[in-house]
Residue, then its C-alpha position, 0 to 999 in steps of 0.5 A: m532366468e532361462d535366458f541368463l542360464y543359457f547365456l552362462d552355458r554359452i560362455a562356459d562352452d566358448f573356447y576363447i573365453k575359457c582360454s582368456i579366463s585361464g590365462l588371466g588366472a595364471f598371470l594373476i597367480h604368477m604375479l602374486g607369487g603362487f597359490d600357497a598357504p599364506l595367499q590362500f589364508f589371505l583370500w579366506i580372510l578377505m572373503l570373510d571380511f567381505i561377507t561380514g562387511t556386507s552383513r554389517a552394512i545391511y544390518e545398519g541400513n547403509l549398503n550402497s555402491s560407493t562403499g562397494r567401490e571402496g572395497v574393490k579399490k582396497i582389494f586391488l591395492y592389496l593385490i598390487i602390494i602383494s605383487l610388489a612384495h613378490s617382485l622385491e622377493t625375487v630381487g633378493i629381499v627374502g620374506m617380503r611377500a610373507f611379511a606383506l601377506i601377514i600384515i594385510s591378513l592381520t588388517e583384514a582380520s581386525s576388520v572382521i572382528e570389528n564387523v562381527e562386534d558391530l553385528g552384536l555377536d559375542i567376541p572372545s575376551i582376547s579379541k577385546k583386549i587386542d581391540k582395547e590396546k589398539n584403541k589406546r595406541n591410536k589415542g596416543g596413550 
């Protein structure tokens, strides 16, 4: 453990690694259109989905690396979608980034609700009604 902490300390002191991480972060934030409230909300929902999804996998006993890879792929796809929406917004299609963030955040929020429900926790009645409507629409009714 001491070796690991020494390694982390060395990385934190390295100028080139600091510059690389800062540059990558600045580039990513630029490509996503800034670090504003909608993006922050999306990141919080994404983190909550990750925590509840991992908890659900542990609870059900099916935590494995292939599921984790699928989650990472989904996150990269979301970042690409947000970046493309930001690009469309800079060209002149107003509101595309906000629209993409809203749709993706709602999708992730729905996943959080499903994970919490599968963990056996109580869900407010409004969420259950939304879930019933979604299931009815998916079945074609």
